[in-house]
mmCIF file of the N, C-alpha and C atoms, coordinates in Angstrom:
data_MODEL
# 
_entry.id   MODEL 
# 
loop_
_atom_site.group_PDB 
_atom_site.id 
_atom_site.type_symbol 
_atom_site.label_atom_id 
_atom_site.label_alt_id 
_atom_site.label_comp_id 
_atom_site.label_asym_id 
_atom_site.label_entity_id 
_atom_site.label_seq_id 
_atom_site.pdbx_PDB_ins_code 
_atom_site.Cartn_x 
_atom_site.Cartn_y 
_atom_site.Cartn_z 
_atom_site.occupancy 
_atom_site.B_iso_or_equiv 
_atom_site.pdbx_formal_charge 
_atom_site.auth_seq_id 
_atom_site.auth_comp_id 
_atom_site.auth_asym_id 
_atom_site.auth_atom_id 
_atom_site.pdbx_PDB_model_num 
ATOM 1   N N  . MET A 1 1  ? -15.623 -1.049 18.129  1.00 0.00 ? 1  MET A N  1 
ATOM 2   C CA . MET A 1 1  ? -14.453 -0.377 17.186  1.00 0.00 ? 1  MET A CA 1 
ATOM 3   C C  . MET A 1 1  ? -14.872 1.048  18.651  1.00 0.00 ? 1  MET A C  1 
ATOM 4   N N  . GLY A 1 2  ? -14.189 2.015  18.047  1.00 0.00 ? 2  GLY A N  1 
ATOM 5   C CA . GLY A 1 2  ? -14.062 3.196  18.887  1.00 0.00 ? 2  GLY A CA 1 
ATOM 6   C C  . GLY A 1 2  ? -12.405 3.263  19.746  1.00 0.00 ? 2  GLY A C  1 
ATOM 7   N N  . SER A 1 3  ? -11.705 2.272  20.045  1.00 0.00 ? 3  SER A N  1 
ATOM 8   C CA . SER A 1 3  ? -10.814 2.328  21.130  1.00 0.00 ? 3  SER A CA 1 
ATOM 9   C C  . SER A 1 3  ? -9.697  2.907  19.863  1.00 0.00 ? 3  SER A C  1 
ATOM 10  N N  . THR A 1 4  ? -8.705  3.195  20.735  1.00 0.00 ? 4  THR A N  1 
ATOM 11  C CA . THR A 1 4  ? -7.717  4.014  20.190  1.00 0.00 ? 4  THR A CA 1 
ATOM 12  C C  . THR A 1 4  ? -6.750  2.908  19.424  1.00 0.00 ? 4  THR A C  1 
ATOM 13  N N  . ALA A 1 5  ? -6.644  1.608  20.028  1.00 0.00 ? 5  ALA A N  1 
ATOM 14  C CA . ALA A 1 5  ? -5.717  0.818  19.474  1.00 0.00 ? 5  ALA A CA 1 
ATOM 15  C C  . ALA A 1 5  ? -6.881  -0.157 18.143  1.00 0.00 ? 5  ALA A C  1 
ATOM 16  N N  . GLU A 1 6  ? -7.811  0.091  18.346  1.00 0.00 ? 6  GLU A N  1 
ATOM 17  C CA . GLU A 1 6  ? -8.626  -0.449 17.348  1.00 0.00 ? 6  GLU A CA 1 
ATOM 18  C C  . GLU A 1 6  ? -8.315  0.623  15.581  1.00 0.00 ? 6  GLU A C  1 
ATOM 19  N N  . ASP A 1 7  ? -8.681  1.827  16.194  1.00 0.00 ? 7  ASP A N  1 
ATOM 20  C CA . ASP A 1 7  ? -7.843  2.934  15.081  1.00 0.00 ? 7  ASP A CA 1 
ATOM 21  C C  . ASP A 1 7  ? -7.018  2.939  14.627  1.00 0.00 ? 7  ASP A C  1 
ATOM 22  N N  . LEU A 1 8  ? -5.622  2.796  15.574  1.00 0.00 ? 8  LEU A N  1 
ATOM 23  C CA . LEU A 1 8  ? -4.296  2.273  14.950  1.00 0.00 ? 8  LEU A CA 1 
ATOM 24  C C  . LEU A 1 8  ? -4.145  1.310  14.098  1.00 0.00 ? 8  LEU A C  1 
ATOM 25  N N  . THR A 1 9  ? -4.729  -0.106 14.557  1.00 0.00 ? 9  THR A N  1 
ATOM 26  C CA . THR A 1 9  ? -4.929  -1.123 13.608  1.00 0.00 ? 9  THR A CA 1 
ATOM 27  C C  . THR A 1 9  ? -5.300  -0.715 12.399  1.00 0.00 ? 9  THR A C  1 
ATOM 28  N N  . MET A 1 10 ? -6.512  -0.078 12.065  1.00 0.00 ? 10 MET A N  1 
ATOM 29  C CA . MET A 1 10 ? -6.961  0.492  10.840  1.00 0.00 ? 10 MET A CA 1 
ATOM 30  C C  . MET A 1 10 ? -6.397  1.065  10.052  1.00 0.00 ? 10 MET A C  1 
ATOM 31  N N  . VAL A 1 11 ? -5.737  1.799  10.496  1.00 0.00 ? 11 VAL A N  1 
ATOM 32  C CA . VAL A 1 11 ? -4.583  3.039  9.777   1.00 0.00 ? 11 VAL A CA 1 
ATOM 33  C C  . VAL A 1 11 ? -3.488  2.274  9.894   1.00 0.00 ? 11 VAL A C  1 
ATOM 34  N N  . ALA A 1 12 ? -2.927  1.095  10.106  1.00 0.00 ? 12 ALA A N  1 
ATOM 35  C CA . ALA A 1 12 ? -1.724  0.336  9.592   1.00 0.00 ? 12 ALA A CA 1 
ATOM 36  C C  . ALA A 1 12 ? -2.218  -0.272 8.677   1.00 0.00 ? 12 ALA A C  1 
ATOM 37  N N  . ALA A 1 13 ? -3.118  -1.153 8.573   1.00 0.00 ? 13 ALA A N  1 
ATOM 38  C CA . ALA A 1 13 ? -3.844  -2.165 8.213   1.00 0.00 ? 13 ALA A CA 1 
ATOM 39  C C  . ALA A 1 13 ? -3.796  -1.420 6.463   1.00 0.00 ? 13 ALA A C  1 
ATOM 40  N N  . GLY A 1 14 ? -4.514  -0.157 6.721   1.00 0.00 ? 14 GLY A N  1 
ATOM 41  C CA . GLY A 1 14 ? -4.418  0.967  5.580   1.00 0.00 ? 14 GLY A CA 1 
ATOM 42  C C  . GLY A 1 14 ? -3.647  0.918  4.783   1.00 0.00 ? 14 GLY A C  1 
ATOM 43  N N  . ALA A 1 15 ? -2.733  1.598  5.803   1.00 0.00 ? 15 ALA A N  1 
ATOM 44  C CA . ALA A 1 15 ? -1.010  1.759  5.085   1.00 0.00 ? 15 ALA A CA 1 
ATOM 45  C C  . ALA A 1 15 ? -0.090  1.147  4.586   1.00 0.00 ? 15 ALA A C  1 
ATOM 46  N N  . THR A 1 16 ? -0.801  -0.333 5.026   1.00 0.00 ? 16 THR A N  1 
ATOM 47  C CA . THR A 1 16 ? 0.057   -1.400 4.294   1.00 0.00 ? 16 THR A CA 1 
ATOM 48  C C  . THR A 1 16 ? -0.772  -1.524 2.795   1.00 0.00 ? 16 THR A C  1 
ATOM 49  N N  . LEU A 1 17 ? -2.034  -1.768 3.074   1.00 0.00 ? 17 LEU A N  1 
ATOM 50  C CA . LEU A 1 17 ? -2.536  -1.780 1.923   1.00 0.00 ? 17 LEU A CA 1 
ATOM 51  C C  . LEU A 1 17 ? -1.674  -1.026 0.823   1.00 0.00 ? 17 LEU A C  1 
ATOM 52  N N  . VAL A 1 18 ? -2.005  0.154  0.527   1.00 0.00 ? 18 VAL A N  1 
ATOM 53  C CA . VAL A 1 18 ? -1.613  1.525  0.431   1.00 0.00 ? 18 VAL A CA 1 
ATOM 54  C C  . VAL A 1 18 ? -0.372  1.138  -0.327  1.00 0.00 ? 18 VAL A C  1 
ATOM 55  N N  . SER A 1 19 ? 0.581   1.191  0.482   1.00 0.00 ? 19 SER A N  1 
ATOM 56  C CA . SER A 1 19 ? 1.986   0.383  0.428   1.00 0.00 ? 19 SER A CA 1 
ATOM 57  C C  . SER A 1 19 ? 2.389   -0.331 -0.976  1.00 0.00 ? 19 SER A C  1 
ATOM 58  N N  . ALA A 1 20 ? 1.375   -1.350 -0.347  1.00 0.00 ? 20 ALA A N  1 
ATOM 59  C CA . ALA A 1 20 ? 1.795   -2.722 -1.454  1.00 0.00 ? 20 ALA A CA 1 
ATOM 60  C C  . ALA A 1 20 ? 1.371   -2.296 -2.855  1.00 0.00 ? 20 ALA A C  1 
ATOM 61  N N  . LEU A 1 21 ? -0.126  -1.075 -2.772  1.00 0.00 ? 21 LEU A N  1 
ATOM 62  C CA . LEU A 1 21 ? -0.577  -1.102 -3.749  1.00 0.00 ? 21 LEU A CA 1 
ATOM 63  C C  . LEU A 1 21 ? 0.770   -0.118 -4.716  1.00 0.00 ? 21 LEU A C  1 
ATOM 64  N N  . VAL A 1 22 ? 1.075   0.513  -3.928  1.00 0.00 ? 22 VAL A N  1 
ATOM 65  C CA . VAL A 1 22 ? 2.069   1.930  -4.901  1.00 0.00 ? 22 VAL A CA 1 
ATOM 66  C C  . VAL A 1 22 ? 3.349   0.740  -5.444  1.00 0.00 ? 22 VAL A C  1 
ATOM 67  N N  . ALA A 1 23 ? 3.792   -0.140 -4.646  1.00 0.00 ? 23 ALA A N  1 
ATOM 68  C CA . ALA A 1 23 ? 5.057   -1.135 -4.935  1.00 0.00 ? 23 ALA A CA 1 
ATOM 69  C C  . ALA A 1 23 ? 4.873   -1.791 -5.933  1.00 0.00 ? 23 ALA A C  1 
ATOM 70  N N  . VAL A 1 24 ? 3.270   -2.251 -6.367  1.00 0.00 ? 24 VAL A N  1 
ATOM 71  C CA . VAL A 1 24 ? 3.006   -2.919 -7.356  1.00 0.00 ? 24 VAL A CA 1 
ATOM 72  C C  . VAL A 1 24 ? 2.688   -2.058 -8.885  1.00 0.00 ? 24 VAL A C  1 
ATOM 73  N N  . ILE A 1 25 ? 2.343   -1.119 -8.665  1.00 0.00 ? 25 ILE A N  1 
ATOM 74  C CA . ILE A 1 25 ? 1.901   -0.161 -9.497  1.00 0.00 ? 25 ILE A CA 1 
ATOM 75  C C  . ILE A 1 25 ? 3.657   0.079  -10.044 1.00 0.00 ? 25 ILE A C  1 
ATOM 76  N N  . ALA A 1 26 ? 4.454   0.403  -8.966  1.00 0.00 ? 26 ALA A N  1 
ATOM 77  C CA . ALA A 1 26 ? 6.038   1.111  -9.375  1.00 0.00 ? 26 ALA A CA 1 
ATOM 78  C C  . ALA A 1 26 ? 6.629   -0.411 -10.283 1.00 0.00 ? 26 ALA A C  1 
ATOM 79  N N  . GLY A 1 27 ? 6.005   -1.455 -9.734  1.00 0.00 ? 27 GLY A N  1 
ATOM 80  C CA . GLY A 1 27 ? 7.294   -2.099 -10.298 1.00 0.00 ? 27 GLY A CA 1 
ATOM 81  C C  . GLY A 1 27 ? 6.687   -2.113 -12.107 1.00 0.00 ? 27 GLY A C  1 
ATOM 82  N N  . VAL A 1 28 ? 5.226   -2.500 -12.198 1.00 0.00 ? 28 VAL A N  1 
ATOM 83  C CA . VAL A 1 28 ? 4.527   -2.570 -13.222 1.00 0.00 ? 28 VAL A CA 1 
ATOM 84  C C  . VAL A 1 28 ? 4.990   -1.437 -14.410 1.00 0.00 ? 28 VAL A C  1 
ATOM 85  N N  . ALA A 1 29 ? 5.328   -0.391 -13.548 1.00 0.00 ? 29 ALA A N  1 
ATOM 86  C CA . ALA A 1 29 ? 5.415   1.013  -14.587 1.00 0.00 ? 29 ALA A CA 1 
ATOM 87  C C  . ALA A 1 29 ? 7.044   0.752  -15.137 1.00 0.00 ? 29 ALA A C  1 
ATOM 88  N N  . GLY A 1 30 ? 7.743   0.277  -13.625 1.00 0.00 ? 30 GLY A N  1 
ATOM 89  C CA . GLY A 1 30 ? 9.408   -0.450 -14.402 1.00 0.00 ? 30 GLY A CA 1 
ATOM 90  C C  . GLY A 1 30 ? 9.354   -1.005 -15.357 1.00 0.00 ? 30 GLY A C  1 
ATOM 91  N N  . VAL A 1 31 ? 8.630   -2.156 -15.137 1.00 0.00 ? 31 VAL A N  1 
ATOM 92  C CA . VAL A 1 31 ? 8.727   -3.082 -16.301 1.00 0.00 ? 31 VAL A CA 1 
ATOM 93  C C  . VAL A 1 31 ? 8.326   -2.499 -17.435 1.00 0.00 ? 31 VAL A C  1 
ATOM 94  N N  . ALA A 1 32 ? 6.972   -1.854 -17.658 1.00 0.00 ? 32 ALA A N  1 
ATOM 95  C CA . ALA A 1 32 ? 6.824   -1.262 -19.079 1.00 0.00 ? 32 ALA A CA 1 
ATOM 96  C C  . ALA A 1 32 ? 8.010   -0.406 -19.143 1.00 0.00 ? 32 ALA A C  1 
ATOM 97  N N  . SER A 1 33 ? 8.671   0.134  -18.779 1.00 0.00 ? 33 SER A N  1 
ATOM 98  C CA . SER A 1 33 ? 9.696   1.387  -19.211 1.00 0.00 ? 33 SER A CA 1 
ATOM 99  C C  . SER A 1 33 ? 10.639  0.470  -19.929 1.00 0.00 ? 33 SER A C  1 
ATOM 100 N N  . LEU A 1 34 ? 11.179  -0.342 -19.193 1.00 0.00 ? 34 LEU A N  1 
ATOM 101 C CA . LEU A 1 34 ? 12.224  -1.341 -19.361 1.00 0.00 ? 34 LEU A CA 1 
ATOM 102 C C  . LEU A 1 34 ? 11.873  -1.958 -20.619 1.00 0.00 ? 34 LEU A C  1 
ATOM 103 N N  . SER A 1 35 ? 10.836  -2.559 -20.773 1.00 0.00 ? 35 SER A N  1 
ATOM 104 C CA . SER A 1 35 ? 10.424  -3.178 -22.263 1.00 0.00 ? 35 SER A CA 1 
ATOM 105 C C  . SER A 1 35 ? 10.419  -2.396 -23.387 1.00 0.00 ? 35 SER A C  1 
ATOM 106 N N  . ALA A 1 36 ? 9.762   -1.314 -23.190 1.00 0.00 ? 36 ALA A N  1 
ATOM 107 C CA . ALA A 1 36 ? 9.272   -0.190 -24.027 1.00 0.00 ? 36 ALA A CA 1 
ATOM 108 C C  . ALA A 1 36 ? 10.561  0.061  -24.775 1.00 0.00 ? 36 ALA A C  1 
# 
């Protein structure tokens, strides 16, 4: 750990996870609003 490349990889992985979570939450909210 400690190298810039590893830091960037960690940040990229975190951003991918966050965006995936947001997409899932938005999808669930959309389905809920449609079915409501």
